C-alpha positions as CSV (number, residue, x, y, z in Angstrom):
1,M,-20.4,35.3,-33.1
2,D,-19.2,34.2,-29.7
3,T,-16.6,31.5,-29.6
4,P,-17.4,28.7,-27.2
5,R,-15.2,28.6,-24.1
6,P,-13.3,25.3,-23.5
7,I,-14.8,23.2,-20.8
8,R,-12.5,23.3,-17.8
9,K,-12.3,20.2,-15.6
10,K,-12.8,20.9,-11.9
11,E,-9.5,20.8,-10.1
12,K,-9.4,18.1,-7.5
13,S,-9.4,19.6,-4.0
14,K,-6.4,18.8,-2.0
15,E,-8.7,18.6,1.0
16,E,-11.1,15.7,1.5
17,V,-13.7,15.0,4.1
18,V,-13.2,12.1,6.4
19,V,-15.9,11.1,8.9
20,L,-15.3,10.2,12.5
21,V,-17.8,7.4,13.3
22,E,-18.9,5.1,16.1
23,V,-19.2,1.5,15.0
24,S,-21.3,-1.0,17.0
25,W,-20.5,-4.6,16.3
26,I,-20.8,-8.1,17.7
27,D,-17.3,-9.4,18.7
28,S,-16.3,-13.0,19.5
29,Y,-15.6,-13.8,23.2
30,T,-14.6,-16.7,25.4
31,D,-16.0,-18.0,28.7
32,G,-13.1,-19.4,30.8
33,G,-13.6,-22.4,33.1
34,W,-16.8,-24.4,33.6
35,S,-20.0,-22.8,32.4
36,E,-23.4,-23.5,30.9
37,Y,-24.0,-22.8,27.3
38,A,-25.6,-19.4,27.2
39,P,-24.1,-17.2,24.4
40,E,-24.8,-13.5,24.5
41,K,-24.9,-10.8,21.9
42,V,-22.9,-8.1,23.6
43,E,-22.0,-5.1,21.3
44,T,-18.5,-3.8,21.1
45,V,-18.2,-0.1,20.3
46,T,-15.2,1.2,18.4
47,Y,-14.5,4.8,17.3
48,G,-12.4,5.9,14.4
49,L,-12.1,7.6,11.0
50,L,-14.1,5.7,8.3
51,V,-11.7,4.5,5.6
52,K,-14.0,2.3,3.6
53,K,-17.1,0.1,3.9
54,T,-17.4,-2.9,1.7
55,K,-19.5,-6.1,1.7
56,D,-16.7,-7.8,3.7
57,W,-15.1,-5.1,5.8
58,V,-15.7,-1.9,7.7
59,T,-12.3,-0.3,7.9
60,L,-11.4,2.4,10.5
61,A,-8.2,4.3,11.1
62,M,-7.0,6.1,14.2
63,T,-5.0,8.7,12.2
64,K,-4.7,10.1,8.7
65,E,-1.8,12.1,7.2
66,K,-1.0,13.0,3.6
67,G,-2.8,10.1,2.0
68,Y,-1.7,7.5,4.6
69,W,-3.9,5.9,7.2
70,G,-2.5,5.0,10.6
71,N,-3.5,2.1,12.8
72,L,-6.1,0.4,10.5
73,W,-8.9,-1.6,12.2
74,Y,-10.8,-4.1,10.0
75,I,-14.2,-5.2,11.3
76,P,-16.2,-7.9,9.5
77,T,-19.2,-6.1,8.0
78,K,-21.5,-9.0,8.8
79,N,-20.8,-8.3,12.5
80,V,-21.6,-4.6,12.3
81,T,-25.0,-3.6,13.8
82,N,-24.7,0.2,13.4
83,I,-22.5,2.9,12.1
84,R,-23.2,6.4,13.6
85,P,-21.5,9.4,12.0
86,I,-20.1,11.8,14.7
87,E,-18.3,14.5,12.8
88,E,-17.0,15.4,9.3
89,I,-13.4,16.5,9.3
90,Q,-11.4,18.3,6.6
91,S,-8.3,16.3,5.8
92,T,-5.3,16.8,3.5
């Protein structure tokens, strides 16, 4: 009779995939001096590594190294109009 082999848990890979994205979003702006009331929806485009997307924030980083994110950029999710993946990158 064969003895059942113990179930081995998959080892966590030391590499993870991060995604370089383009985020389009509506930013606030100011009109200096005298002007007529005429607000515009002008999209701002920001590029970075997607750290996390929640109901409140889309968070990007400019760099990643050994579990740390560098230069975090927090964009209010309600202002985001589009997130376009550009490239998947293997990270440690």
